[in-house]
Phi, psi and omega in degrees: 000128179276129179282139178276142177287124179250125181294145176284341179227145175252160176264162176299328179294329178280319186279324182309304179296328180292326177296315180294328184263014182054051183244180178191188182226151168275123181280353177270320185235350177088002181295135175281141178233142180236163181060042173242159181292145181301330181260024179302135178223128175059037174285151178287142179271137179287339181272302187257352179067008175282150177270069185228023178271127180234141176292155183301318180292326177294320177298321177297313180296325180290351179082023182264015180243130179243000000 
């Protein structure tokens, strides 16, 4: 399985809509997730099964937005 490149930083344009839509990202595979809590941390990913799903606001707090 080829690993997908996941950016270390997201842009405000990527994170803004996710905050409004209660979304987030898996930091292991990049899959978008919806209907998760804004402060989600280490939720399991439906794609790669890693516990690396973070809510958009949590990603913002983590300093991963430029």
